[in-house]
N, C-alpha and C positions, 0 to 999 in steps of 0.2 A: 755733606761732608759730617762725619760722626767723632766724637771724643767720648772718651771714658771718663765716668764722673761716679766717685764714691763718698758717701758720707761718713765722716769719723764722728762719734758721738763720745765725749768725756766729761764727766761732772756738768750734764746738763749742758754743754756748747757743743754747737755742730759744727764741725770744719769741714767745707767741701773741698775736695780733691780733685781738678779736672784737666786732662790732657789732649792733644789731638790724638786720632786714633794712630796714627802712623810713628808715636814717639814711644809708646809704652816698651818699656823693657830696653830703654835705650840709655848710655851714658853721656854726658857731654862734660867735656873738660876745657877752659881756657885761661892759660896762666897758673894761680892757685886756686881757680873756683873750679868747681865740679856740681854737677845735676846727674844725679840717677832717677831715673823715672820708672819705679820699678813699681811691680803690679800689685804689691802689696799696700802701698799707698794711693798707687792713682788708679788701679784695675779694677773697677766697680762695673757698673752698668756702662753698655755702649748705645749712646744716644745722640741723636740729631743736636747741632748745634746751636738750633732754637728751643729743644728742651732744656738743653744744661741751660741756658741762659735763662730760664723762667725760675731754674733752682737757686743759681747765682743771685739773681736778684734780689733775692729772699735771705741770703745769707749774709751772716754778721761778719762769718770769718772765711777766706777761700785761698787757695792756692792754683792757680792754674798756669799750664806752660803751653804753649805753641802757637804757632802764628794764624791759626782759623780761630780760637778761644779767645785769644788777647784781642785781637781785631774786634772781635764781635762784642767785647764786654768794653775797650774804648769808644765804639760805634752808638753802644748804648747806655754811655757815660755812667760805667759800672766803677771804671777808673779813667784817672788820665793818662794820655800819652805819655807823659815825663814819668809816668808810674812805674813803666815797665823795663825791668834790665833782661839785658841779652848775655847769653853765656854760648860761644862758638856760634851766634846769629839765632840762637833758638831764643825768642822772648819768653819774659816769666814774669810774675806777677803776683803781690799778695795782698789780700783785704784784711785788716783787723779793725774792729768796731771795737772801742771801750767806752 
């Protein structure tokens, strides 16, 4: 299974954006919630989930979307299961370290 991963650098802070391959350029809504998984933010390199996990393990900030990437992040204890939010059954999570 593959995921798209893109690293955004701003003021010496890296934010990793990662989504399951099949979600890129899709929009999901539920009530007043909306997530747009666009290529500008998420569309970087196409990597295996394992390769992405090596990058996410080191990230202080990340934004991940999709069942594959969130389940793997939970399994590796990068985030708690209750830290995942779903919009129209699509799981998403963020990590911010201060």
